[in-house]
Structures are given as structure tokens and as C-alpha cells.
FIKOLZA-1660 file (N, C-alpha, C; in steps of 0.1 Angstrom, whole numbers, plus 5000, padded with zeros to 4 digits):
% residues 159
   i   px   py   pz ch aa at
   1 6210 3204 6427  A  X  N
   1 6216 3191 6432  A  X CA
   1 6227 3194 6441  A  X  C
   2 6228 3189 6453  A  X  N
   2 6239 3190 6462  A  X CA
   2 6250 3178 6459  A  X  C
   3 6262 3182 6459  A  X  N
   3 6272 3172 6456  A  X CA
   3 6277 3168 6470  A  X  C
   4 6282 3155 6470  A  X  N
   4 6287 3148 6483  A  X CA
   4 6301 3146 6483  A  X  C
   5 6309 3146 6472  A  X  N
   5 6323 3145 6470  A  X CA
   5 6327 3152 6458  A  X  C
   6 6337 3161 6459  A  X  N
   6 6342 3168 6447  A  X CA
   6 6356 3163 6445  A  X  C
   7 6360 3162 6432  A  X  N
   7 6374 3158 6428  A  X CA
   7 6378 3169 6419  A  X  C
   8 6390 3175 6421  A  X  N
   8 6396 3185 6413  A  X CA
   8 6409 3179 6407  A  X  C
   9 6409 3178 6393  A  X  N
   9 6421 3173 6386  A  X CA
   9 6428 3184 6380  A  X  C
  10 6441 3186 6384  A  X  N
  10 6449 3197 6379  A  X CA
  10 6462 3192 6374  A  X  C
  11 6466 3198 6362  A  X  N
  11 6480 3194 6356  A  X CA
  11 6490 3201 6364  A  X  C
  12 6501 3195 6368  A  X  N
  12 6511 3201 6377  A  X CA
  12 6525 3198 6373  A  X  C
  13 6529 3186 6368  A  X  N
  13 6541 3181 6365  A  X CA
  13 6550 3190 6357  A  X  C
  14 6544 3195 6347  A  X  N
  14 6552 3202 6336  A  X CA
  14 6553 3217 6339  A  X  C
  15 6549 3222 6350  A  X  N
  15 6549 3236 6354  A  X CA
  15 6558 3239 6365  A  X  C
  16 6564 3250 6365  A  X  N
  16 6572 3255 6377  A  X CA
  16 6565 3259 6389  A  X  C
  17 6551 3262 6387  A  X  N
  17 6543 3267 6398  A  X CA
  17 6529 3263 6395  A  X  C
  18 6519 3266 6404  A  X  N
  18 6505 3263 6402  A  X CA
  18 6500 3272 6390  A  X  C
  19 6493 3267 6381  A  X  N
  19 6489 3274 6370  A  X CA
  19 6476 3281 6374  A  X  C
  20 6473 3293 6367  A  X  N
  20 6460 3301 6370  A  X CA
  20 6448 3292 6368  A  X  C
  21 6448 3282 6359  A  X  N
  21 6435 3274 6357  A  X CA
  21 6434 3264 6369  A  X  C
  22 6446 3259 6374  A  X  N
  22 6445 3250 6385  A  X CA
  22 6440 3258 6398  A  X  C
  23 6444 3270 6400  A  X  N
  23 6439 3279 6410  A  X CA
  23 6424 3282 6409  A  X  C
  24 6420 3284 6397  A  X  N
  24 6406 3287 6395  A  X CA
  24 6397 3274 6398  A  X  C
  25 6402 3262 6393  A  X  N
  25 6395 3250 6397  A  X CA
  25 6394 3248 6411  A  X  C
  26 6405 3250 6418  A  X  N
  26 6405 3250 6433  A  X CA
  26 6395 3259 6439  A  X  C
  27 6395 3272 6435  A  X  N
  27 6385 3283 6439  A  X CA
  27 6371 3278 6437  A  X  C
  28 6368 3272 6426  A  X  N
  28 6354 3267 6422  A  X CA
  28 6350 3256 6432  A  X  C
  29 6360 3247 6434  A  X  N
  29 6358 3236 6444  A  X CA
  29 6354 3241 6458  A  X  C
  30 6362 3252 6461  A  X  N
  30 6360 3258 6475  A  X CA
  30 6346 3263 6477  A  X  C
  31 6341 3271 6467  A  X  N
  31 6328 3277 6468  A  X CA
  31 6318 3265 6468  A  X  C
  32 6319 3256 6460  A  X  N
  32 6309 3244 6460  A  X CA
  32 6310 3236 6473  A  X  C
  33 6322 3233 6478  A  X  N
  33 6324 3225 6490  A  X CA
  33 6319 3233 6502  A  X  C
  34 6322 3245 6504  A  X  N
  34 6317 3253 6515  A  X CA
  34 6302 3253 6516  A  X  C
  35 6295 3254 6505  A  X  N
  35 6281 3255 6505  A  X CA
  35 6275 3242 6511  A  X  C
  36 6281 3231 6511  A  X  N
  36 6275 3219 6517  A  X CA
  36 6285 3211 6526  A  X  C
  37 6296 3217 6530  A  X  N
  37 6306 3210 6538  A  X CA
  37 6310 3197 6531  A  X  C
  38 6314 3198 6519  A  X  N
  38 6317 3186 6510  A  X CA
  38 6332 3184 6510  A  X  C
  39 6336 3171 6512  A  X  N
  39 6350 3168 6511  A  X CA
  39 6355 3170 6497  A  X  C
  40 6368 3173 6495  A  X  N
  40 6374 3176 6482  A  X CA
  40 6387 3168 6481  A  X  C
  41 6388 3162 6469  A  X  N
  41 6400 3154 6466  A  X CA
  41 6407 3161 6455  A  X  C
  42 6419 3165 6456  A  X  N
  42 6427 3172 6446  A  X CA
  42 6437 3162 6441  A  X  C
  43 6437 3160 6427  A  X  N
  43 6445 3150 6420  A  X CA
  43 6453 3155 6409  A  X  C
  44 6465 3150 6407  A  X  N
  44 6473 3152 6396  A  X CA
  44 6480 3140 6391  A  X  C
  45 6482 3138 6379  A  X  N
  45 6488 3125 6374  A  X CA
  45 6501 3130 6367  A  X  C
  46 6511 3121 6369  A  X  N
  46 6524 3124 6363  A  X CA
  46 6529 3112 6357  A  X  C
  47 6538 3114 6346  A  X  N
  47 6545 3103 6341  A  X CA
  47 6556 3099 6351  A  X  C
  48 6559 3086 6350  A  X  N
  48 6569 3081 6360  A  X CA
  48 6583 3084 6354  A  X  C
  49 6588 3097 6356  A  X  N
  49 6602 3101 6352  A  X CA
  49 6608 3107 6363  A  X  C
  50 6621 3106 6363  A  X  N
  50 6629 3113 6373  A  X CA
  50 6639 3122 6367  A  X  C
  51 6636 3129 6356  A  X  N
  51 6645 3137 6348  A  X CA
  51 6642 3151 6349  A  X  C
  52 6634 3155 6359  A  X  N
  52 6630 3170 6360  A  X CA
  52 6641 3178 6365  A  X  C
  53 6642 3190 6362  A  X  N
  53 6652 3200 6368  A  X CA
  53 6649 3201 6383  A  X  C
  54 6658 3206 6390  A  X  N
  54 6657 3207 6405  A  X CA
  54 6648 3218 6409  A  X  C
  55 6635 3216 6408  A  X  N
  55 6625 3225 6411  A  X CA
  55 6614 3219 6422  A  X  C
  56 6606 3227 6426  A  X  N
  56 6595 3223 6435  A  X CA
  56 6589 3209 6430  A  X  C
  57 6588 3199 6439  A  X  N
  57 6582 3187 6433  A  X CA
  57 6567 3188 6431  A  X  C
  58 6562 3179 6423  A  X  N
  58 6548 3179 6420  A  X CA
  58 6540 3178 6432  A  X  C
  59 6544 3169 6441  A  X  N
  59 6537 3166 6454  A  X CA
  59 6537 3180 6462  A  X  C
  60 6547 3187 6463  A  X  N
  60 6548 3200 6470  A  X CA
  60 6537 3210 6464  A  X  C
  61 6538 3210 6450  A  X  N
  61 6528 3219 6444  A  X CA
  61 6514 3215 6446  A  X  C
  62 6511 3202 6447  A  X  N
  62 6498 3197 6450  A  X CA
  62 6493 3201 6463  A  X  C
  63 6502 3199 6474  A  X  N
  63 6499 3202 6486  A  X CA
  63 6497 3218 6488  A  X  C
  64 6504 3226 6481  A  X  N
  64 6502 3241 6481  A  X CA
  64 6489 3245 6474  A  X  C
  65 6486 3237 6464  A  X  N
  65 6472 3240 6458  A  X CA
  65 6462 3237 6468  A  X  C
  66 6462 3227 6476  A  X  N
  66 6451 3222 6485  A  X CA
  66 6451 3230 6498  A  X  C
  67 6461 3236 6501  A  X  N
  67 6463 3243 6514  A  X CA
  67 6451 3254 6517  A  X  C
  68 6448 3263 6506  A  X  N
  68 6437 3273 6509  A  X CA
  68 6424 3265 6513  A  X  C
  69 6422 3253 6507  A  X  N
  69 6409 3246 6511  A  X CA
  69 6409 3241 6524  A  X  C
  70 6421 3237 6528  A  X  N
  70 6422 3232 6543  A  X CA
  70 6421 3244 6553  A  X  C
  71 6426 3256 6549  A  X  N
  71 6425 3268 6557  A  X CA
  71 6410 3272 6558  A  X  C
  72 6402 3268 6550  A  X  N
  72 6387 3271 6551  A  X CA
  72 6380 3261 6559  A  X  C
  73 6388 3251 6565  A  X  N
  73 6381 3241 6572  A  X CA
  73 6376 3229 6565  A  X  C
  74 6379 3228 6552  A  X  N
  74 6373 3217 6545  A  X CA
  74 6382 3204 6546  A  X  C
  75 6376 3194 6545  A  X  N
  75 6383 3180 6545  A  X CA
  75 6389 3179 6531  A  X  C
  76 6402 3178 6529  A  X  N
  76 6408 3177 6516  A  X CA
  76 6418 3166 6517  A  X  C
  77 6418 3157 6506  A  X  N
  77 6428 3147 6503  A  X CA
  77 6435 3150 6491  A  X  C
  78 6448 3147 6490  A  X  N
  78 6455 3149 6477  A  X CA
  78 6460 3135 6473  A  X  C
  79 6461 3134 6459  A  X  N
  79 6466 3122 6453  A  X CA
  79 6475 3126 6442  A  X  C
  80 6487 3120 6443  A  X  N
  80 6496 3120 6432  A  X CA
  80 6498 3107 6426  A  X  C
  81 6493 3107 6414  A  X  N
  81 6492 3093 6407  A  X CA
  81 6502 3093 6396  A  X  C
  82 6504 3080 6390  A  X  N
  82 6513 3079 6379  A  X CA
  82 6506 3070 6368  A  X  C
  83 6506 3074 6356  A  X  N
  83 6500 3066 6345  A  X CA
  83 6493 3075 6335  A  X  C
  84 6484 3069 6328  A  X  N
  84 6476 3076 6319  A  X CA
  84 6465 3085 6326  A  X  C
  85 6467 3098 6324  A  X  N
  85 6458 3106 6332  A  X CA
  85 6443 3104 6331  A  X  C
  86 6438 3101 6320  A  X  N
  86 6423 3098 6318  A  X CA
  86 6419 3086 6327  A  X  C
  87 6428 3075 6326  A  X  N
  87 6424 3062 6332  A  X CA
  87 6426 3064 6348  A  X  C
  88 6437 3070 6352  A  X  N
  88 6440 3072 6367  A  X CA
  88 6429 3081 6374  A  X  C
  89 6426 3092 6367  A  X  N
  89 6415 3101 6372  A  X CA
  89 6402 3094 6373  A  X  C
  90 6398 3087 6362  A  X  N
  90 6386 3080 6363  A  X CA
  90 6385 3069 6373  A  X  C
  91 6396 3061 6376  A  X  N
  91 6396 3052 6386  A  X CA
  91 6395 3058 6400  A  X  C
  92 6402 3070 6402  A  X  N
  92 6401 3077 6414  A  X CA
  92 6387 3082 6417  A  X  C
  93 6380 3088 6407  A  X  N
  93 6367 3093 6408  A  X CA
  93 6357 3082 6413  A  X  C
  94 6359 3071 6406  A  X  N
  94 6350 3059 6410  A  X CA
  94 6353 3054 6424  A  X  C
  95 6366 3053 6428  A  X  N
  95 6370 3048 6440  A  X CA
  95 6364 3057 6452  A  X  C
  96 6366 3070 6450  A  X  N
  96 6361 3079 6461  A  X CA
  96 6346 3082 6461  A  X  C
  97 6340 3077 6450  A  X  N
  97 6326 3079 6448  A  X CA
  97 6322 3095 6446  A  X  C
  98 6332 3101 6439  A  X  N
  98 6329 3116 6436  A  X CA
  98 6317 3117 6427  A  X  C
  99 6309 3128 6430  A  X  N
  99 6298 3130 6420  A  X CA
  99 6299 3143 6412  A  X  C
 100 6312 3150 6414  A  X  N
 100 6315 3161 6406  A  X CA
 100 6330 3161 6404  A  X  C
 101 6334 3162 6391  A  X  N
 101 6348 3164 6388  A  X CA
 101 6350 3177 6380  A  X  C
 102 6360 3185 6386  A  X  N
 102 6363 3198 6380  A  X CA
 102 6377 3196 6374  A  X  C
 103 6378 3200 6360  A  X  N
 103 6389 3198 6353  A  X CA
 103 6391 3208 6342  A  X  C
 104 6403 3213 6339  A  X  N
 104 6406 3223 6329  A  X CA
 104 6404 3216 6316  A  X  C
 105 6400 3224 6306  A  X  N
 105 6398 3219 6293  A  X CA
 105 6409 3222 6283  A  X  C
 106 6419 3227 6288  A  X  N
 106 6431 3232 6278  A  X CA
 106 6438 3219 6273  A  X  C
 107 6443 3221 6261  A  X  N
 107 6450 3209 6253  A  X CA
 107 6465 3211 6255  A  X  C
 108 6471 3200 6257  A  X  N
 108 6486 3200 6257  A  X CA
 108 6491 3195 6243  A  X  C
 109 6482 3189 6235  A  X  N
 109 6488 3183 6222  A  X CA
 109 6482 3190 6210  A  X  C
 110 6473 3200 6211  A  X  N
 110 6469 3207 6200  A  X CA
 110 6460 3199 6190  A  X  C
 111 6465 3198 6177  A  X  N
 111 6457 3191 6167  A  X CA
 111 6454 3177 6170  A  X  C
 112 6463 3171 6177  A  X  N
 112 6460 3157 6180  A  X CA
 112 6447 3154 6189  A  X  C
 113 6444 3164 6196  A  X  N
 113 6431 3163 6205  A  X CA
 113 6419 3161 6196  A  X  C
 114 6419 3167 6183  A  X  N
 114 6407 3165 6175  A  X CA
 114 6404 3151 6172  A  X  C
 115 6414 3143 6170  A  X  N
 115 6412 3129 6166  A  X CA
 115 6413 3120 6178  A  X  C
 116 6421 3122 6187  A  X  N
 116 6423 3114 6199  A  X CA
 116 6415 3116 6211  A  X  C
 117 6411 3129 6213  A  X  N
 117 6404 3133 6224  A  X CA
 117 6413 3137 6236  A  X  C
 118 6410 3147 6243  A  X  N
 118 6418 3152 6254  A  X CA
 118 6415 3143 6267  A  X  C
 119 6422 3145 6277  A  X  N
 119 6419 3139 6290  A  X CA
 119 6405 3143 6295  A  X  C
 120 6402 3156 6294  A  X  N
 120 6390 3161 6299  A  X CA
 120 6378 3156 6291  A  X  C
 121 6380 3155 6278  A  X  N
 121 6369 3150 6269  A  X CA
 121 6367 3134 6271  A  X  C
 122 6378 3127 6273  A  X  N
 122 6377 3113 6277  A  X CA
 122 6369 3111 6290  A  X  C
 123 6373 3119 6299  A  X  N
 123 6366 3117 6313  A  X CA
 123 6351 3121 6312  A  X  C
 124 6348 3131 6304  A  X  N
 124 6334 3135 6302  A  X CA
 124 6326 3124 6296  A  X  C
 125 6333 3118 6286  A  X  N
 125 6326 3106 6279  A  X CA
 125 6325 3094 6288  A  X  C
 126 6335 3091 6295  A  X  N
 126 6336 3078 6302  A  X CA
 126 6330 3077 6316  A  X  C
 127 6330 3089 6322  A  X  N
 127 6324 3089 6336  A  X CA
 127 6309 3092 6337  A  X  C
 128 6303 3084 6347  A  X  N
 128 6289 3087 6349  A  X CA
 128 6287 3096 6361  A  X  C
 129 6294 3108 6361  A  X  N
 129 6293 3119 6371  A  X CA
 129 6293 3131 6364  A  X  C
 130 6289 3142 6371  A  X  N
 130 6290 3155 6365  A  X CA
 130 6304 3159 6363  A  X  C
 131 6308 3163 6352  A  X  N
 131 6322 3167 6348  A  X CA
 131 6321 3183 6344  A  X  C
 132 6327 3191 6352  A  X  N
 132 6327 3205 6349  A  X CA
 132 6340 3208 6343  A  X  C
 133 6341 3211 6329  A  X  N
 133 6353 3215 6322  A  X CA
 133 6354 3229 6322  A  X  C
 134 6365 3235 6327  A  X  N
 134 6367 3250 6328  A  X CA
 134 6378 3253 6317  A  X  C
 135 6373 3261 6308  A  X  N
 135 6382 3266 6297  A  X CA
 135 6391 3278 6303  A  X  C
 136 6404 3277 6301  A  X  N
 136 6412 3288 6306  A  X CA
 136 6410 3300 6297  A  X  C
 137 6411 3312 6302  A  X  N
 137 6411 3324 6295  A  X CA
 137 6424 3325 6287  A  X  C
 138 6425 3334 6278  A  X  N
 138 6437 3337 6271  A  X CA
 138 6448 3341 6280  A  X  C
 139 6445 3349 6289  A  X  N
 139 6455 3354 6299  A  X CA
 139 6460 3341 6307  A  X  C
 140 6452 3332 6311  A  X  N
 140 6456 3321 6319  A  X CA
 140 6464 3311 6310  A  X  C
 141 6461 3310 6298  A  X  N
 141 6470 3302 6289  A  X CA
 141 6483 3308 6287  A  X  C
 142 6484 3320 6286  A  X  N
 142 6497 3326 6284  A  X CA
 142 6505 3325 6297  A  X  C
 143 6500 3327 6308  A  X  N
 143 6506 3324 6321  A  X CA
 143 6512 3311 6322  A  X  C
 144 6503 3301 6318  A  X  N
 144 6506 3286 6319  A  X CA
 144 6518 3284 6309  A  X  C
 145 6520 3290 6299  A  X  N
 145 6531 3288 6289  A  X CA
 145 6544 3294 6297  A  X  C
 146 6542 3305 6303  A  X  N
 146 6553 3311 6310  A  X CA
 146 6558 3301 6322  A  X  C
 147 6549 3294 6327  A  X  N
 147 6552 3285 6339  A  X CA
 147 6557 3272 6334  A  X  C
 148 6557 3268 6321  A  X  N
 148 6561 3255 6317  A  X CA
 148 6577 3254 6320  A  X  C
 149 6580 3242 6325  A  X  N
 149 6593 3239 6327  A  X CA
 149 6602 3240 6314  A  X  C
 150 6612 3248 6313  A  X  N
 150 6619 3250 6300  A  X CA
 150 6625 3236 6296  A  X  C
 151 6624 3234 6283  A  X  N
 151 6630 3223 6277  A  X CA
 151 6627 3210 6285  A  X  C
 152 6614 3207 6287  A  X  N
 152 6609 3196 6294  A  X CA
 152 6615 3184 6288  A  X  C
 153 6623 3176 6296  A  X  N
 153 6632 3166 6291  A  X CA
 153 6626 3153 6286  A  X  C
 154 6612 3152 6285  A  X  N
 154 6607 3138 6283  A  X CA
 154 6595 3140 6274  A  X  C
 155 6593 3130 6265  A  X  N
 155 6580 3129 6258  A  X CA
 155 6571 3120 6266  A  X  C
 156 6559 3125 6269  A  X  N
 156 6550 3117 6277  A  X CA
 156 6546 3105 6270  A  X  C
 157 6548 3094 6277  A  X  N
 157 6544 3081 6271  A  X CA
 157 6530 3078 6270  A  X  C
 158 6522 3086 6277  A  X  N
 158 6508 3083 6278  A  X CA
 158 6499 3092 6270  A  X  C
 159 6505 3101 6262  A  X  N
 159 6496 3108 6252  A  X CA
 159 6491 3120 6258  A  X  C
% end
């Protein structure tokens, strides 16, 4: 099956830099998009807070994540959304009529995901498109922990 629109959802707000899993999702999208000259939308969702330390903005990281796709000549849109990630990503996927969503399967909440379901699980359950959940390797998880903003100053209101 050839895809016509690809959406890449990557967590960005809580990290000092692009995480290895976000880069891997981007690289997978690149391979798939180049095979059929398919447009790619890269999205991240953040909580509406202005309490972050003085570091690179989420929007800047999002643009940097998308840059290698543009360098390959792909049509790339970026979207920085606010709200509940599963709802915002689902709305975007439907709006742009994406037929493939790439998302990391890592959990930010641990045990709570068992009962409540993660963003990736909710999207897989609720969307009528192909959802490719990519599990980070142990090394990628360790690097992501190193990249977390120290003493992140807010409890996410969206779970």
C-alpha cells in the first residue's frame, strides 16, 4: 500500500534537544516519503505553559527536526499544537487526511499507562489510519532521560 500523507508525532517540549526516538521517527518518514514523493507533517503538542528555562524553544526544535526532510526535497509542514496530545494529534491527522501516523511508544507516566492508556495507544485505538508505533531502544530511552529538562517546572494538566 502506498501512503499519500504521512504524519510524524514527536514529544519535544520536555527535552533540551531532539530525542533519538524523534530522529528515528523522522528518518522512517523520510524513507517512506521519498519512495512516493509523499508530503510529511511533523507535529508536537505542548502544554500551554511559559515556565520553561531559557532553552531552545519547542518550535525551534520542531523546525530542526523537520529540516533534514526538507533538505531531501520533501514537502514538509510543521505544527506546534497546545492541548491534550491524543486529541490534538487525532484532529490534525483527520484534518490533513494522513493515512500513516508514526509515533513513539514510550511512556512518560509509567504505571498509569496500564489503566489510562498512553497517547500512542489512544491514537491507535481511535484513528482509522495506519499507526506505526516505534518502541525506543534502551539506549534511546537512556539518552532521552539525559535530555529531559532538569526539574521540569510543571505538572502536565493533560495527563
